[in-house]
VEXLO-595724 format. One record per residue: residue in three letters; x negated, z negated, y of N, C-alpha, C in turn. Coordinates in Angstrom, 1 decimal, always signed. Layout:
<rs>
+------+--------+--------+--------+--------+--------+--------+--------+--------+--------+
| code |   n_xx |   n_zz |   n_yy |  ca_xx |  ca_zz |  ca_yy |   c_xx |   c_zz |   c_yy |
+------+--------+--------+--------+--------+--------+--------+--------+--------+--------+
|  ALA |      X |      Z |      Y |      X |      Z |      Y |      X |      Z |      Y |
...
+------+--------+--------+--------+--------+--------+--------+--------+--------+--------+
</rs>
This chain:
<rs>
+------+--------+--------+--------+--------+--------+--------+--------+--------+--------+
| code |   n_xx |   n_zz |   n_yy |  ca_xx |  ca_zz |  ca_yy |   c_xx |   c_zz |   c_yy |
+------+--------+--------+--------+--------+--------+--------+--------+--------+--------+
|  MET |   +8.2 |   -3.0 |   -8.0 |   +7.7 |   -1.9 |   -9.3 |   +8.6 |   -2.3 |  -10.7 |
|  GLU |   +9.1 |   -1.3 |  -11.2 |   +9.9 |   -1.4 |  -12.3 |   +9.2 |   -1.4 |  -13.4 |
|  ILE |   +9.3 |   -2.3 |  -14.4 |   +8.7 |   -2.8 |  -15.7 |   +9.4 |   -2.6 |  -16.8 |
|  LYS |   +9.2 |   -1.8 |  -17.9 |  +10.3 |   -1.6 |  -18.8 |   +9.2 |   -2.2 |  -20.3 |
|  ILE |  +10.3 |   -3.3 |  -21.1 |   +9.1 |   -3.9 |  -21.9 |   +9.9 |   -3.5 |  -23.4 |
|  GLY |   +9.1 |   -2.9 |  -24.2 |  +10.0 |   -2.7 |  -25.4 |   +9.5 |   -3.5 |  -26.3 |
|  ILE |  +10.5 |   -4.4 |  -27.1 |  +10.5 |   -5.6 |  -28.2 |  +10.5 |   -4.8 |  -29.3 |
|  SER |  +10.0 |   -5.4 |  -30.5 |  +10.1 |   -4.3 |  -31.8 |  +11.3 |   -5.2 |  -32.4 |
|  ASP |  +12.2 |   -4.5 |  -33.2 |  +13.6 |   -5.1 |  -33.7 |  +14.6 |   -5.2 |  -32.9 |
|  ILE |  +14.6 |   -4.7 |  -31.4 |  +15.4 |   -4.8 |  -30.6 |  +15.9 |   -3.3 |  -30.2 |
|  PRO |  +16.8 |   -2.9 |  -30.3 |  +16.9 |   -1.5 |  -29.8 |  +17.0 |   -1.3 |  -28.4 |
|  ARG |  +17.2 |   -1.9 |  -27.6 |  +17.1 |   -1.6 |  -26.1 |  +15.8 |   -2.1 |  -25.5 |
|  GLU |  +15.3 |   -1.9 |  -24.4 |  +14.1 |   -2.0 |  -23.9 |  +14.6 |   -3.1 |  -22.5 |
|  VAL |  +13.9 |   -3.9 |  -22.2 |  +14.0 |   -5.1 |  -21.3 |  +13.6 |   -4.4 |  -20.1 |
|  THR |  +14.0 |   -4.2 |  -18.8 |  +13.8 |   -3.7 |  -17.3 |  +13.8 |   -4.8 |  -16.7 |
|  ILE |  +12.5 |   -4.9 |  -15.9 |  +12.5 |   -6.0 |  -14.9 |  +12.0 |   -5.1 |  -13.8 |
|  GLU |  +12.3 |   -5.9 |  -12.6 |  +12.1 |   -5.5 |  -11.4 |  +11.0 |   -6.4 |  -10.7 |
|  SER |   +9.6 |   -6.2 |  -10.3 |   +8.6 |   -7.4 |  -10.1 |   +8.1 |   -6.9 |   -8.6 |
|  ASP |   +7.8 |   -7.8 |   -8.1 |   +7.0 |   -7.6 |   -6.9 |   +5.4 |   -7.5 |   -6.9 |
|  GLU |   +5.3 |   -8.1 |   -8.4 |   +3.7 |   -8.1 |   -8.9 |   +2.8 |   -7.0 |   -8.8 |
|  ASP |   +1.6 |   -6.7 |   -8.5 |   +0.6 |   -5.7 |   -8.5 |   +0.6 |   -5.1 |  -10.0 |
|  ALA |   +0.9 |   -3.6 |  -10.4 |   +0.5 |   -3.3 |  -11.7 |   -1.0 |   -3.6 |  -12.3 |
|  ASP |   -1.9 |   -3.8 |  -11.5 |   -3.2 |   -4.6 |  -12.1 |   -3.2 |   -5.8 |  -12.3 |
|  VAL |   -2.2 |   -6.7 |  -11.9 |   -2.1 |   -8.0 |  -12.2 |   -1.5 |   -8.0 |  -13.4 |
|  ILE |   -0.6 |   -7.3 |  -13.3 |   +0.5 |   -7.3 |  -14.7 |   -0.5 |   -7.0 |  -15.9 |
|  GLU |   -0.9 |   -5.9 |  -15.9 |   -2.1 |   -5.1 |  -17.0 |   -3.1 |   -6.3 |  -17.1 |
|  ALA |   -3.6 |   -6.8 |  -16.4 |   -4.6 |   -8.0 |  -16.7 |   -4.1 |   -9.4 |  -17.4 |
|  ASP |   -2.8 |   -9.6 |  -17.1 |   -2.1 |  -10.8 |  -17.8 |   -1.5 |  -10.4 |  -19.3 |
|  LEU |   -1.3 |   -9.1 |  -19.4 |   -0.9 |   -8.9 |  -20.3 |   -2.3 |   -8.4 |  -21.5 |
|  ARG |   -3.4 |   -8.0 |  -21.1 |   -4.6 |   -8.0 |  -22.1 |   -4.9 |   -9.5 |  -22.4 |
|  GLU |   -4.8 |  -10.2 |  -21.5 |   -5.3 |  -12.0 |  -21.7 |   -4.3 |  -12.4 |  -22.6 |
|  SER |   -2.8 |  -11.9 |  -22.7 |   -2.1 |  -12.5 |  -23.7 |   -2.5 |  -11.8 |  -25.1 |
|  LEU |   -2.7 |  -10.6 |  -24.8 |   -3.0 |   -9.8 |  -26.5 |   -4.1 |  -10.2 |  -26.9 |
|  SER |   -5.2 |  -10.9 |  -26.2 |   -6.4 |  -11.5 |  -26.7 |   -6.0 |  -12.8 |  -27.6 |
|  LYS |   -5.2 |  -13.6 |  -27.3 |   -4.7 |  -14.7 |  -28.0 |   -4.1 |  -14.2 |  -29.3 |
|  SER |   -4.5 |  -15.2 |  -30.4 |   -3.5 |  -14.9 |  -31.5 |   -2.1 |  -15.0 |  -31.6 |
|  ASP |   -1.8 |  -16.3 |  -30.7 |   -0.3 |  -16.2 |  -30.6 |   +0.3 |  -16.2 |  -29.3 |
|  GLY |   -0.3 |  -15.2 |  -28.6 |   -0.1 |  -14.8 |  -27.4 |   +1.5 |  -15.1 |  -26.6 |
|  LEU |   +1.5 |  -15.1 |  -25.5 |   +3.0 |  -14.9 |  -24.9 |   +2.7 |  -14.4 |  -23.5 |
|  PHE |   +3.5 |  -13.4 |  -23.5 |   +3.3 |  -12.4 |  -22.3 |   +4.4 |  -13.0 |  -21.3 |
|  LYS |   +4.0 |  -13.1 |  -20.1 |   +4.8 |  -13.8 |  -19.3 |   +4.8 |  -13.0 |  -17.9 |
|  VAL |   +5.8 |  -12.5 |  -17.6 |   +6.4 |  -11.7 |  -16.1 |   +7.6 |  -12.2 |  -15.5 |
|  THR |   +7.0 |  -12.3 |  -14.1 |   +8.2 |  -13.1 |  -13.5 |   +9.0 |  -11.8 |  -12.4 |
|  ASP |  +10.5 |  -11.8 |  -12.2 |  +11.1 |  -10.7 |  -11.5 |  +11.3 |  -10.9 |  -10.0 |
|  ALA |  +11.7 |   -9.9 |   -9.5 |  +11.7 |  -10.1 |   -7.9 |  +12.4 |  -11.2 |   -7.5 |
|  LYS |  +13.2 |  -11.6 |   -8.3 |  +14.5 |  -12.8 |   -8.1 |  +13.9 |  -14.1 |   -8.2 |
|  GLY |  +12.6 |  -14.3 |   -8.8 |  +12.1 |  -15.3 |   -9.3 |  +12.2 |  -15.8 |  -11.0 |
|  ARG |  +13.2 |  -15.0 |  -11.6 |  +13.2 |  -15.3 |  -12.8 |  +12.2 |  -15.0 |  -13.9 |
|  THR |  +11.7 |  -15.9 |  -15.1 |  +10.8 |  -15.6 |  -15.8 |  +11.0 |  -15.1 |  -17.2 |
|  VAL |  +10.5 |  -14.0 |  -17.7 |  +10.8 |  -13.4 |  -18.9 |   +9.3 |  -14.0 |  -19.7 |
|  LEU |   +9.6 |  -14.3 |  -21.1 |   +8.6 |  -14.5 |  -21.5 |   +8.4 |  -13.8 |  -23.0 |
|  VAL |   +7.7 |  -13.1 |  -23.4 |   +7.7 |  -12.2 |  -24.8 |   +6.4 |  -12.5 |  -25.6 |
|  PRO |   +6.6 |  -13.2 |  -26.9 |   +5.5 |  -13.1 |  -27.5 |   +5.2 |  -11.9 |  -28.0 |
|  THR |   +3.7 |  -11.8 |  -27.8 |   +2.8 |  -10.6 |  -28.0 |   +2.8 |  -10.1 |  -29.4 |
|  ARG |   +3.2 |  -10.8 |  -30.5 |   +3.1 |  -10.2 |  -31.7 |   +4.6 |   -9.3 |  -32.0 |
|  SER |   +5.5 |   -9.4 |  -30.9 |   +6.8 |   -8.6 |  -31.0 |   +6.9 |   -7.5 |  -30.0 |
|  LEU |   +5.8 |   -7.5 |  -29.1 |   +5.9 |   -6.5 |  -28.1 |   +5.5 |   -5.3 |  -28.6 |
|  GLY |   +6.1 |   -4.5 |  -28.4 |   +6.2 |   -2.5 |  -28.5 |   +5.3 |   -1.9 |  -27.6 |
|  TYR |   +5.5 |   -2.0 |  -26.5 |   +5.0 |   -1.5 |  -25.4 |   +5.3 |   -1.9 |  -23.8 |
|  LEU |   +4.8 |   -1.8 |  -23.1 |   +4.7 |   -2.0 |  -21.7 |   +4.6 |   -0.9 |  -20.8 |
|  ASP |   +5.9 |   -0.5 |  -20.0 |   +5.7 |   +0.7 |  -18.9 |   +5.7 |   +0.2 |  -17.7 |
|  LEU |   +4.5 |   +0.5 |  -16.8 |   +4.8 |   +0.0 |  -15.7 |   +4.9 |   +1.5 |  -14.6 |
|  GLY |   +6.1 |   +1.1 |  -14.2 |   +6.6 |   +2.0 |  -13.2 |   +5.9 |   +2.5 |  -11.9 |
|  GLN |   +6.6 |   +3.0 |  -11.2 |   +5.9 |   +3.4 |   -9.6 |   +5.9 |   +2.0 |   -8.8 |
|  PRO |   +4.7 |   +2.3 |   -8.2 |   +4.9 |   +0.6 |   -7.2 |   +5.8 |   +0.7 |   -6.2 |
|  ASN |   +5.9 |   +2.0 |   -5.7 |   +6.9 |   +2.0 |   -4.4 |   +8.3 |   +2.6 |   -4.7 |
|  GLN |   +9.2 |   +2.2 |   -4.1 |  +10.7 |   +2.7 |   -4.5 |  +10.9 |   +4.0 |   -4.0 |
|  ARG |  +11.5 |   +4.8 |   -4.6 |  +11.6 |   +6.1 |   -4.2 |  +12.9 |   +6.0 |   -3.2 |
|  GLN |  +12.7 |   +7.0 |   -1.9 |  +13.5 |   +6.9 |   -0.8 |  +14.9 |   +7.7 |   -1.2 |
|  VAL |  +15.9 |   +7.0 |   -0.8 |  +17.0 |   +8.2 |   -1.0 |  +17.5 |   +8.5 |   +0.5 |
|  GLY |  +18.1 |   +9.7 |   +0.1 |  +18.4 |  +10.5 |   +1.6 |  +18.0 |  +11.8 |   +1.6 |
|  PHE |  +18.3 |  +12.5 |   +2.8 |  +17.9 |  +13.5 |   +3.1 |  +16.9 |  +13.9 |   +4.6 |
|  GLY |  +16.8 |  +12.8 |   +5.0 |  +16.1 |  +12.8 |   +6.1 |  +14.6 |  +12.5 |   +6.1 |
|  ARG |  +13.8 |  +13.0 |   +7.0 |  +12.4 |  +12.9 |   +6.9 |  +12.0 |  +11.5 |   +7.1 |
|  ALA |  +10.9 |  +11.1 |   +6.5 |  +10.2 |   +9.4 |   +7.1 |   +9.5 |   +9.7 |   +8.1 |
+------+--------+--------+--------+--------+--------+--------+--------+--------+--------+
</rs>
């Protein structure tokens, strides 16, 4: 799943490819936002961890859970 994170005062969004389910990521985000000094944590498909302070979080775009298939044949 592709996750796009918009961070305030940064012109480009951060794009992460993650194996986690969208519901799990959303629950983690909600938990992070409920804390006064929350820190949103997400791990990408290669095992790298990205930490974003919730006070600078602009938006979170959860992409499609399945990758689009490339090619002209039928599945």
